[in-house]
C-alpha positions in Angstrom: -2.7 25.4 9.6 -6.3 24.4 9.0 -8.3 26.8 7.0 -12.0 26.7 6.1 -11.3 24.4 3.2 -8.2 22.4 4.1 -4.6 22.5 5.2 -2.3 25.4 4.2 0.8 27.3 5.4 3.5 25.3 7.2 2.6 21.6 7.6 4.8 19.6 10.0 5.3 16.0 8.9 5.5 14.9 12.5 2.0 16.2 13.2 0.4 14.7 10.1 -1.6 11.5 10.7 -1.3 8.3 8.7 -4.4 6.6 7.6 -4.4 2.9 6.7 -6.0 2.6 3.2 -5.2 -1.0 2.3 -3.1 -4.0 3.3 0.4 -2.6 3.6 -0.7 0.8 2.4 -1.0 4.0 4.4 -1.5 7.7 3.4 -1.3 11.1 4.9 -2.6 14.4 3.5 0.1 17.0 3.5 -1.9 20.0 2.2 -4.9 20.9 0.2 -7.5 23.5 -0.9 -10.3 23.1 -3.3 -8.0 23.2 -6.4 -5.0 21.0 -5.3 -4.1 18.2 -2.9 -0.8 16.6 -2.0 -0.5 13.2 -0.2 2.3 10.9 0.8 1.6 7.2 0.3 3.7 4.4 1.7 3.6 0.9 0.3 5.1 -2.2 1.9 6.8 -4.6 -0.6 4.1 -6.6 -2.4 1.2 -4.3 -1.5 -1.2 -3.1 -4.1 -2.9 0.1 -5.0 -5.7 -1.6 -6.9 -6.8 -0.6 -10.4 -9.2 2.4 -10.1 -10.0 5.7 -11.9 -11.3 9.1 -10.7 -12.2 12.5 -12.1 -9.0 14.1 -10.9 -5.7 14.7 -12.7 -2.9 13.0 -10.8 0.9 13.2 -10.8 2.9 10.8 -8.7 6.6 11.1 -7.8 8.4 7.9 -6.6 10.3 9.3 -3.6 11.6 5.9 -2.4 11.7 2.4 -3.8 10.3 0.9 -7.0 6.8 0.1 -8.2 5.1 -1.4 -11.2 2.5 1.0 -12.5 -0.4 0.1 -14.7 -2.0 2.8 -16.8 -4.8 1.7 -19.2 -3.5 -1.9 -18.9 0.1 -0.9 -19.9 2.6 -1.8 -17.2 6.0 -0.2 -16.5 8.5 -0.5 -13.7 9.4 2.9 -12.1 12.1 3.7 -9.6 13.0 6.4 -7.2 13.0 9.8 -9.0 10.5 8.7 -11.7 7.1 10.2 -12.2 3.8 9.1 -13.7 0.9 11.3 -14.8 -2.8 10.3 -14.9 -5.4 12.1 -16.9 -9.0 12.1 -15.5 -10.9 8.9 -15.8 -7.9 6.7 -16.8 -7.7 3.4 -15.0 -4.4 3.0 -13.1 -2.9 1.1 -10.2 0.4 0.3 -8.4 2.3 -2.8 -7.2 5.1 -2.2 -4.8 8.2 -4.1 -5.9 9.9 -3.1 -2.6 9.0 -0.8 0.3 8.2 2.4 -1.5 6.9 6.0 -0.9 5.0 8.0 -3.5 4.1 11.7 -3.3 0.8 12.2 -5.1 -0.7 15.5 -6.2 -4.3 15.8 -7.4 -6.4 18.5 -9.0 -9.0 19.2 -7.9 -8.6 17.9 -4.4 -9.8 14.4 -3.4 -13.0 15.0 -1.4 -13.2 11.2 -0.8 -9.8 11.4 1.0 -11.2 14.0 3.4 -14.6 12.3 4.1 -13.2 8.8 4.6 
């Protein structure tokens, strides 16, 4: 259900809309309020979540596939079931080694995801 600040309660995956956010990358917001946001991000093999940083803490769960994650210029291959955690203002990015799905949680919520 939509509330004055976001999405809460029961959120039906089938009724959540995908947004294209890059070549071979799409995202949908699955719930948020001012303190927390969860999003699902799908990457086609070879697609890139370019290096970036933001003020939010982020934890990402690899729900499907495998990715090469860069955090502060250090690279590591992660597979389904693995997690990476990003402190605020740390540069990071992802390369999909195969079709992959990540579940991202942010605190506070990503205003830029809502206004884009």
